[in-house]
N, C-alpha and C positions, 0 to 999 in steps of 0.2 A: 161516238167516242167522247170521252170526257176531256175537258180541258185540264192541263196540268195545274196542280195546286200551286198557289203562290206561296212562296216560302215566307214564313213569318219571321220577323226579327226576333232575336233572342231577347225575350223580355223577362226581366227578373221580377220575382215577387217582392213586394215591399218587405223590409226587414221587420221582424217582430221583436219587440223588447230590446234585449242587449245582444243581438246576434251579429256583432261585428267581427271581422276577421283580424288577423295580425297585420300590422303595417310593416312596411319594409324597414323602417327605422328600428322597430322593436326586434325584428329578426336579426338585424346587423348587431345590435347591442348584445343580444343573447349569444350570437356566434363569437363576438369579441370576448365575452366573459368565459365561454367554454375554451377558446383558444388560449387565453391567459392562464387559465387553470391547468390546462395540459402542459403549457410551457413550464410553469412552476413545478409540476409533478415530474416532468422529464429532467429538469435541472437537478431536482433532489435525487432522482434515481442515478443520474450521472455522477453526482458527488458521492453517493453511497458506493457505487461500483469502484470509483477511484480509491476511496478509503479502504475498501476490501482488498484491493490489489496491493496497497501499501502495507496493510497488516500481513497479508500472505507473504510478501517479500521479506518483511522484517522477521517473521516467524521462521522462514527458511534459513535466513542468515543467522539467526540465533541458534537454531539446531546445528548448523554447520560449525559455528564457533564452539558450542558446548561439546560436540564430538571431537573437535580438535583439542580442546582443553582436557577431555578425558583421556585422549591418546597420550598427551604429554604427561599427565599425572600417573598414568600406568607405566610409563617408560622409567628406566632406572635414572637416578639423580645424576646430573652432569654438572660437575663443579665449574666447567667452562663451556657453556653451550655455544660459544662462538667457534671453538675448535671441534667440539663434538655436539652438533646440534640435535635437538629433540626431533622425533619423527613428525612428519607432516602428512595430512590427509591428501593434499593436492587439490586441484581445482574441482569444483562441483558445479557443472553447468556454467552459469554466468557468474558464479561466485569464486573469489580467490581470497586467501587469508594471509596476513603477515603476522609473525610472532615476534615480539620483543621481550627480552628477559633482562631484568635489573636485579641487583642484589638488594635485599632488604636489610637495612642496618638498624633502624629504629622507626617508631611510628611516624616520625616527621622527616626522615631522611632515607632516601634510596639513592643508589649510585649505579651508573651505567657500567656495563661490563667493559673491560676486565678490572676487577678490584678484588679485595680480599673476600673470600667466601665465608659467610657466617652460617651457612647451611639452610638459608631460606631465600627463595627467589620470587620476585613479583613477575608474573607472566601476563602480558597483555596481548590479546588476539583481536585484530581488526579485520573485519570482513568487508570486502569491496564487491560491488556489482558492476559488470560492464555496461549495464543499462543506466546506471546513475553516474554522477560526475566523479570527481576525485575524492569526495568525502566518503568515509566509511558508512555502510548501512548499519552496522552493529559493532559494538566494541565490548569485549568481555575481559575482566581482570580476575586473576586468581593467584594463588600462592602454591609453590611446590617446595616441600621441605626434604632435607636429607634424613632418611630413616635408618 
């Protein structure tokens, strides 16, 4: 029977030329640079997503206001919209609109109702979102004339 072989210690061959490995410090620096790059990239993506959401909300509010304005312009002229108001679309999801009408007297002067009717009204539509605060998301001004 043969005697068991003695285990040899793990002996490394001497390094030839420039065969050194990476040090722990160089790996940590590389990981830090990769981490910072990813953090900057994700921050940019987050900002872009927020900007897209704001543009989408503003576009929806603008479409809602334009639809309301078209409905008012298609309705018959009302000399006193306080007594006989113009038709309203109503709420659209999270959006609500308020309509204010003022008489147009001259380019520098408008008056709040009721006053004498000159046949031209300045109409302002303010669209509010329940997700935003008390400030309007979009405001649209137009004119309605008696034809």
